[in-house]
Every structure is written in structure tokens, then in C-alpha cells.
C-alpha positions in Angstrom: 105.2 86.1 82.9 105.1 89.2 82.3 106.5 91.8 84.5 104.5 95.5 85.5 106.6 97.6 84.1 108.2 99.2 87.0 109.1 96.5 88.0 112.4 95.7 85.6 112.9 99.3 85.0 116.6 99.9 85.0 118.7 101.7 88.0 118.5 105.0 86.4 114.5 105.0 85.4 113.5 104.3 88.6 115.8 107.4 90.1 113.9 109.3 87.7 110.8 108.1 89.0 111.1 108.6 92.5 112.4 112.2 92.4 109.4 112.8 90.7 107.4 111.8 92.6 109.4 112.6 95.7 109.6 116.9 94.5 105.5 116.6 93.7 105.4 115.4 97.3 107.4 117.6 99.3 105.9 120.3 97.3 102.4 118.9 98.2 103.2 118.6 102.0 104.6 122.5 102.3 101.3 123.7 100.8 98.8 120.8 102.3 100.5 120.6 105.5 100.6 122.9 108.2 103.0 120.7 110.8 105.3 119.3 107.8 105.4 123.5 106.3 106.8 124.4 110.6 108.7 121.4 110.2 110.6 122.0 106.3 110.9 125.6 107.9 113.2 124.7 111.1 114.8 122.4 109.2 115.8 125.2 106.9 114.5 123.6 103.8 112.3 124.3 101.1 110.7 122.3 98.1 113.4 123.9 95.5 116.1 122.4 97.7 115.1 118.8 96.5 116.9 118.6 93.4 118.0 114.8 93.9 117.5 111.5 95.8 120.4 112.2 97.9 118.8 115.9 99.1 116.4 113.4 100.9 118.4 113.6 103.9 117.7 117.4 104.2 113.6 116.6 105.2 112.9 115.6 108.8 111.6 112.1 110.0 108.8 112.0 111.1 107.5 109.9 113.9 104.5 108.2 115.1 104.2 110.5 117.9 103.5 113.1 115.2 100.8 111.9 114.2 99.3 110.5 116.9 99.9 114.6 118.2 98.1 116.1 114.5 94.7 113.6 115.6 92.7 112.4 114.4 92.8 115.1 110.6 96.2 117.4 111.0 98.6 115.0 108.9 96.2 114.6 105.9 97.2 116.8 102.9 93.8 116.5 100.7 90.4 118.5 101.5 87.9 116.3 103.4 85.3 116.8 100.1 88.2 114.1 98.4 88.8 112.4 101.2 87.2 108.6 100.5 87.8 106.1 103.3 89.8 105.7 106.9 91.6 103.4 108.5 93.2 103.8 111.8 96.2 101.1 114.0 94.8 99.7 117.3 95.0 102.5 119.3 96.6 100.4 122.0 99.3 102.6 123.5 97.4 105.8 122.7 95.3 107.5 120.7 95.4 105.6 117.2 97.5 107.1 114.4 94.8 107.6 111.6 95.0 107.4 107.4 93.4 108.4 104.7 92.7 107.5 101.1 91.4 109.8 98.2 89.6 107.2 95.5 93.2 107.6 93.3 94.9 106.5 97.1 92.1 103.7 96.3 92.4 102.7 93.2 96.8 103.2 93.5 96.8 100.5 96.6 94.4 98.0 94.8 96.7 98.5 92.0 99.8 97.9 93.6 98.1 94.6 96.0 97.1 93.7 93.0 101.4 93.2 92.4 101.9 92.2 94.8 99.5 89.1 94.7 100.7 88.6 91.1 104.3 88.1 92.6 103.3 85.9 95.0 101.6 83.0 92.8 97.9 84.6 91.9 96.8 84.7 88.8 93.3 85.9 87.3 90.1 84.1 87.6 91.6 81.8 90.6 90.0 81.9 94.3 91.3 84.0 96.5 90.5 83.3 100.4 91.3 86.5 102.1 91.6 85.4 106.5 92.6 89.0 107.1 90.5 91.0 109.4 88.7 93.4 108.3 87.2 96.9 109.6 89.6 100.2 110.3 92.7 97.5 110.6 94.7 97.7 106.7 95.1 94.7 105.8 91.3 93.2 104.9 90.8 95.6 102.9 93.7 95.7 101.2 93.9 92.2 100.3 90.2 92.4 99.5 90.3 95.4 96.2 94.2 93.9 95.5 92.1 90.7 94.6 89.1 92.1 93.1 91.5 94.2 90.8 93.4 91.3 90.3 90.6 89.1 88.7 90.5 87.0 91.2 86.8 85.4 92.9 88.0 86.9 96.3 86.4 85.4 99.3 86.1 87.9 102.0 85.8 85.5 105.2 87.8 88.1 108.1 89.4 85.9 110.6 87.8 83.8 113.2 84.8 81.2 113.0 87.9 78.3 112.0 85.3 75.9 111.0 83.8 77.8 108.7 86.7 78.4 106.7 87.5 75.2 106.8 84.4 74.4 105.2 84.7 77.2 102.5 88.1 76.2 101.7 86.5 72.6 100.8 84.3 74.2 98.7 85.1 77.1 96.6 88.5 75.6 96.2 90.9 78.6 96.4 94.3 78.8 94.8 95.8 81.5 97.3 94.9 82.2 100.8 95.6 85.2 102.8 96.1 85.7 106.9 98.4 85.6 109.7 100.7 82.9 109.8 100.0 82.2 113.2 96.4 82.0 112.4 97.2 79.7 109.0 98.1 77.3 112.1 95.7 77.3 113.5 93.8 76.9 110.5 95.9 73.3 110.1 95.7 72.1 114.1 91.7 72.5 113.9 91.7 70.4 110.1 93.9 68.0 111.8 91.1 67.8 114.8 88.7 67.1 112.3 90.4 64.5 110.4 91.3 66.8 107.2 94.6 66.7 106.0 95.6 70.6 105.3 97.9 68.9 102.5 94.9 68.1 100.7 93.3 71.7 100.4 93.6 73.2 96.5 95.8 75.8 98.1 98.5 76.5 96.7 100.3 80.0 97.8 100.2 82.4 101.1 99.7 85.9 101.4 101.0 85.6 105.2 102.3 88.7 106.4 101.4 91.1 109.4 103.7 90.0 112.5 106.9 88.6 112.6 107.3 85.4 111.6 110.4 83.0 110.7 112.1 81.1 108.1 111.6 78.5 110.4 108.1 79.7 110.9 107.5 79.7 107.0 109.3 75.8 106.3 106.2 74.6 109.5 103.1 76.1 108.0 104.4 74.6 103.8 105.2 71.5 105.5 101.4 71.6 106.5 99.8 72.4 103.9 101.9 71.6 101.0 101.8 75.5 99.6 104.4 78.0 99.3 104.1 80.6 101.8 105.0 84.3 100.7 106.0 87.6 102.9 104.1 90.7 102.8 104.9 93.8 104.1 102.9 97.2 105.0 102.0 99.6 107.4 99.1 101.6 107.6 101.1 104.7 108.1 102.6 104.0 104.6 99.8 102.9 102.7 98.9 99.3 104.4 99.5 95.6 102.6 101.7 95.8 99.1 104.6 97.8 100.0 106.5 94.8 99.4 106.4 91.4 98.9 107.8 88.5 98.0 108.3 86.1 94.9 107.3 82.8 94.5 110.1 82.1 92.4 113.4 82.4 94.6 111.1 83.5 98.0 114.2 85.0 99.0 113.9 89.1 99.9 110.7 90.9 99.3 110.6 92.8 96.5 109.9 96.6 96.9 107.4 98.8 95.5 110.2 101.3 94.8 107.6 104.0 92.3 105.4 104.6 95.3 107.5 104.3 98.1 111.2 106.2 98.5 113.1 103.3 101.3 116.2 104.1 103.5 117.9 102.0 106.2 119.2 103.7 108.8 121.3 102.9 112.5 118.0 103.7 114.9 121.0 105.5 117.4 123.0 107.6 114.9 120.3 108.1 112.1 123.1 107.0 109.4 122.7 104.8 106.3 123.7 101.4 107.1 125.7 99.7 104.4 123.7 97.2 102.3 122.5 93.4 103.2 123.0 94.9 107.0 119.9 95.8 109.5 118.4 99.0 110.9 115.8 100.6 110.6 113.5 101.2 107.8 112.4 104.9 107.0 109.6 105.9 104.4 108.7 108.3 102.2 105.8 108.0 100.3 105.3 109.3 96.6 101.8 109.3 95.0 99.9 109.5 97.8 97.3 112.2 97.9 95.5 112.3 101.1 98.0 111.4 103.5 101.7 111.5 101.4 104.6 111.1 104.8 107.9 112.2 104.8 110.9 109.9 106.1 108.6 108.0 108.5 110.7 106.1 111.0 108.3 102.9 110.7 110.7 101.6 113.9 111.2 97.6 111.8 114.5 96.4 111.7 115.4 94.8 108.4 117.7 95.3 105.8 118.0 96.0 102.2 119.2 95.1 99.2 120.2 95.3 95.0 121.1 91.6 94.5 119.4 90.3 91.2 116.5 88.2 92.0 115.5 85.2 89.5 112.2 85.9 89.3 113.8 89.2 86.5 112.5 91.4 88.9 115.3 94.4 89.6 113.7 96.5 92.5 114.5 96.6 95.8 114.4 93.4 98.3 114.1 93.7 101.9 114.7 90.8 104.2 112.1 89.7 105.8 111.1 92.4 109.1 114.4 91.1 112.4 111.0 92.8 114.7 110.2 95.9 115.9 113.4 98.1 117.6 110.2 98.7 120.9 109.4 94.7 120.8 112.7 94.0 121.2 113.2 92.6 124.9 116.2 93.1 127.1 116.1 89.9 129.4 119.2 90.4 131.7 120.6 92.6 130.1 120.7 90.4 126.4 119.1 92.7 123.8 116.9 89.6 121.6 114.0 89.9 119.2 111.1 86.9 119.9 111.7 86.3 116.0 114.9 85.2 116.9 114.0 83.1 119.6 111.1 81.7 117.3 113.9 81.0 114.7 115.6 78.3 116.8 112.4 77.5 119.1 111.3 75.8 115.9 114.4 73.5 115.6 112.4 71.0 118.9 110.8 68.7 117.5 108.8 67.7 120.4 106.9 71.3 120.6 104.7 73.3 118.2 104.5 76.3 116.6 103.1 78.0 119.9 104.6 79.7 122.4 104.1 83.2 124.5 106.9 84.8 126.4 105.6 86.0 130.3 107.9 88.8 131.8 106.6 89.9 135.4 109.1 91.6 137.8 109.8 90.0 141.6 110.7 93.2 143.6 114.0 93.9 142.1 114.1 91.1 139.9 113.2 91.2 135.9 111.6 86.9 135.8 111.6 85.8 132.6 109.1 82.2 131.8 109.1 81.2 128.0 105.7 79.0 127.8 105.9 76.2 125.0 103.3 73.4 124.0 103.8 70.0 123.0 102.6 68.2 120.2 100.3 65.0 120.4 103.6 62.3 119.9 105.3 63.8 123.2 102.0 63.8 124.6 100.6 60.2 123.8 104.7 59.1 124.4 104.4 60.5 127.6 101.0 59.2 128.3 99.4 62.3 129.6 101.9 62.8 132.1 103.3 66.4 132.3 105.6 65.9 135.4 107.3 62.7 133.8 111.5 63.0 133.3 111.1 63.5 129.6 108.9 66.4 130.2 111.8 67.8 133.1 114.0 67.2 129.9 112.6 69.2 127.3 112.2 72.2 129.5 116.5 71.7 130.2 117.1 71.3 126.7 114.8 74.5 125.4 116.8 76.2 128.6 119.9 75.0 127.4 119.0 76.0 123.7 118.2 79.8 124.6 121.2 79.8 126.4 123.0 78.6 124.0 122.1 80.5 121.0 119.6 83.3 121.8 122.4 84.1 124.9 119.1 84.3 127.1 118.2 82.3 130.7 114.8 81.9 130.5 112.1 79.9 132.7 110.8 76.9 130.8 106.9 75.6 131.1 106.2 73.0 128.9 102.3 72.8 128.6 100.2 70.7 127.4 98.8 70.1 123.8 96.5 73.5 123.5 98.0 74.4 126.2 99.0 77.7 125.4 96.2 80.8 124.5 95.7 80.8 120.4 94.5 83.9 118.4 91.8 84.5 115.7 94.8 87.5 114.3 98.0 88.5 114.9 99.6 86.5 117.7 100.5 87.2 121.3 103.7 86.1 121.8 105.0 88.6 124.7 102.8 89.0 128.0 105.1 91.9 129.1 102.6 91.7 133.4 104.8 94.6 134.1 103.2 96.9 132.1 100.2 98.4 133.5 97.0 99.1 131.5 95.1 102.2 132.6 91.5 101.9 132.0 90.0 105.6 131.0 
């Protein structure tokens, strides 16, 4: 197996690469981005003050609110004539965050995603089935350009139209599939409805991400498809997919592209570094971007980072699977819990399938929490389609007790028939918070 030279760099070599990139980036944003110049001046730091990687703590943080306040192009460090593409977040909670790319940014991004796909098991000449959504979302085009850069036969299927996806999987025989974990489950479910066996496809590796997913979800997908499912991580504000990738050899943490991104893991409250291996908020600084470099961006994603060796031979730091986002953390009757923690235990219940939703509402001053789960066909047949059968009530009690003993939360559990929980063509909708009112303007 051939590794990219920077994937096997020594610690000293990587620190040299990172410091050079950090110094260039800091000088660039100070010169080109008025917001950063003002923020640096307020923090009393100049580009020349960055003489070591440890000096990054002198620099101010960047939050999503600053990106929205300078919408659309106020954070760009390149002239518009040099920008060749824009991407943007969904903007569900206000203005979207807009990011730009120069030709060199696109080339660099393509190379990074190609590295990621190779880390996951892809090879030149094989077929890559890309079921990520195309458009302003970075997932579709990010994986598309990476697949082409690696030399794979890249199929731009996008999301949705599941029957057509299945036909193309059967006819084109991809070795790699890219998409959200929840949508892979939708494909498998539909295949079974059509009398097809997902384990008999040509797929060997999955490049899955864009939503938090648990180790139990991974095992479920791998068993259904008889493949290896690897986690890919990225966020549009930093670049898009390819910031880190899990290797198919170990499947034990995501290798960070440290030659392009400097990562810190900080306590969200104190903003101080946490010990290696402990969970904290991921904070990213880009080292090579031209159009939209970003300094100490607080991602809101909770994970840990380790420098322990990996059996694949790569020496780069590895981040854990993202546990959740700070703003995704639920407070259920005073107890903090991430949806991924609940999924971890839900998928140990053999009577239900990996589709669920948590509905949050309020009656007067009391919070109401309803966990909706869905039974599999075998259980449904066992109770003869009677969702009021004693076995259904017992299953509900079992799940309530599981959530109470493992996640320390009390929830009402509604057990639904097969297909009773809504499906998604992209990112799964796990939380339905009815206490939040959306105003149409």
C-alpha cells in the first residue's frame, strides 16, 4: 500500500509543515480580511508573533455567527475574479454560511478527498457510486471530484430515487458507495422489498458521513451489505468532506489531513485543551486554503484526538467518531445526552430496526419526550400485525428501562409498525423539537 508522503511524516516533519502553513495563512488573512485584521488588533497579536504552533493560542476564535454577520463574501481572502466556486450551508437557522474556492483550492480539495477514498479502500479503475446530494452542500461535489482525482469511474447519482440507485448498483457494480448512513439503510430496505439481497452486491467499502452515527449503526450496515463502512468527516466552513477519514484496515479513528488543517480539542466552557483521548470541541485552522482560510473555527463537534500508532502505517493524528454537536446535545429533564448515545443502545434491541425519532414538546411547564421506534418484519409477524399486543407493550417497557439504565433519561416510548418512522433521502431527521417555532419570512 502506497501512502501519501505526508501521511507517514514524522512528528517533527509535520510540525514544520504546519507551522509554515499557519504563518502564511495568518499573514494572508491579516492582509486580506478586514474582520481578522480587526480581531487580531483587538487581541494585540500580529502575524510576526506566530513563531511556533503553540502561539496559535494567541489568535482569536472564529464562530459561525461571524461568518453569518459577514455574509456573503466578507470573510473571503481572495478577489472575486479568482473565486471559481461557492458552497453554502443549509441556513436553516438564519443566513447560510458561504464559502469560496479558487482553482487551487478545488485542486487541493480533490486531492484530499482522493486520499480519503483511498484510505477507505477505493482504488483507481474501480466504480464509485456517489449517493451524496449535489448542489450547495459540499458532500456531492466533494466526493465526486475526489473520485475522479483518484481515477475511479465516478457515478454522480446524488440522493433519492432509490429504485434507480439499486438498478445502477446492480448494473455498474461499484466497489465503493458514498452517502449518509441512514440513506444506506433506506437502500437496503428497498432492496429487500424488491426481493434482492444487499449482501450480494459488488460493494466492498462505504464512505459514509454527514450525520452522527454509532458503532452499532456501522455494524448493522456492514452486516446488511457485507462490506466495510468507514467514517468520513468534514464541514463546509473548513473545506467539506476530506478533513479526516477512517482507514479500512483498522476502522479505529479518522486520520486527520494534518498537512492542511491544524486541530485543537478544547473544553467548550473553559476553552482550554483537554488531555489526549478525552472528548472536547474540535477547533480547526486551515493551513493551505486561498479563498476562504479560517482561523480557530469552533466547529461545535464533540470528539477526541489521539496520536497512538495505527496499524495502517499512517502517522497522522486520529480523531474519534463525532459524538455529537454541542447544539445537538439534549437536556432531558435535567440530564445531558447526545442522540448518538441513545442510538448506541437502541441498536442492541433486536426487535427494532435502525430507524427512530425523538419528539420533544411541552405541556404547560413540563417537557414531554416521546421516543418513536419501529419494529422489524419478524416481530411484526410474531404479533400478527397487532400493535396493541402484550408483546408490544413489553417491548416498549424494555426500551424505556434501557434508556433509563444506560442513558439516565426517562422517555415515553411509542412502538410503530414497519415503515412507521419517516425516512430521509439524505441526512436523517432524528430530533423533532416542537418547542421551537419556525417563522416564515
